[in-house]
C-alpha positions as CSV (number, residue, x, y, z in Angstrom):
1,M,0.1,-0.3,-0.6
2,A,1.3,3.9,-1.3
3,T,1.6,5.9,1.2
4,A,2.1,9.8,1.2
5,R,2.4,12.4,4.7
6,Y,0.5,15.7,4.5
7,V,0.1,17.9,6.9
8,Y,-3.4,18.8,8.9
9,W,-5.5,21.3,10.8
10,Q,-8.2,22.4,11.9
11,D,-10.2,25.7,11.8
12,G,-13.4,27.1,12.6
13,G,-15.4,23.9,11.1
14,D,-13.2,22.9,7.9
15,W,-10.2,21.3,7.8
16,L,-7.3,21.6,5.8
17,G,-4.7,20.0,5.2
18,Y,-1.6,19.5,1.9
19,F,1.0,16.9,0.8
20,D,4.9,17.7,2.6
21,E,5.9,16.6,-0.8
22,F,3.5,19.5,-2.2
23,P,2.7,22.0,0.1
24,E,1.9,24.8,-2.5
25,Y,-1.4,22.6,-3.1
26,L,-4.3,23.1,0.0
27,T,-7.2,21.0,0.4
28,Q,-9.4,21.0,2.6
29,G,-13.2,18.8,3.1
30,E,-15.9,19.4,6.0
31,T,-14.7,16.5,8.7
32,L,-11.3,14.7,8.2
33,E,-12.2,11.2,6.6
34,D,-14.1,14.4,4.3
35,L,-10.4,16.0,3.8
36,Q,-8.8,12.7,3.6
37,A,-10.9,11.1,0.8
38,H,-10.3,15.2,-1.5
39,L,-6.3,14.9,-0.6
40,K,-6.2,11.7,-2.6
41,D,-8.2,12.8,-5.4
42,L,-5.2,15.9,-4.9
43,Y,-2.7,13.3,-5.4
44,L,-4.5,12.0,-7.5
45,D,-4.5,15.0,-9.6
46,L,-1.0,16.6,-9.2
47,T,1.3,12.4,-10.0
48,S,-1.0,12.4,-12.7
49,G,1.2,14.3,-15.0
50,E,-1.6,16.0,-16.3
51,I,-1.2,19.4,-14.7
52,S,2.2,21.2,-15.7
53,G,4.5,23.3,-13.8
54,I,3.6,21.7,-10.3
55,R,6.0,22.3,-7.8
56,R,8.2,19.3,-5.8
57,V,9.8,18.6,-2.4
58,A,13.0,16.4,-2.6
59,E,16.0,15.8,-0.1
60,L,19.6,16.2,-2.1
61,S,23.0,14.8,0.1
62,L,25.4,17.0,0.3
63,S,28.2,14.2,1.3
64,S,31.3,12.6,-0.7
């Protein structure tokens, strides 16, 4: 099973969240479960290759 780390929080009555790998793409839901469903849809959109210019977060090893 594939997984993706995400950050989430509740603001008033809304649940907001984004993926660590795609911090510029925020989504929301009415419940935590609704937010998770929106995050799954968002992840599919972001990784499908159909959207151009998506910024990503990565790590680079600097040791020789």
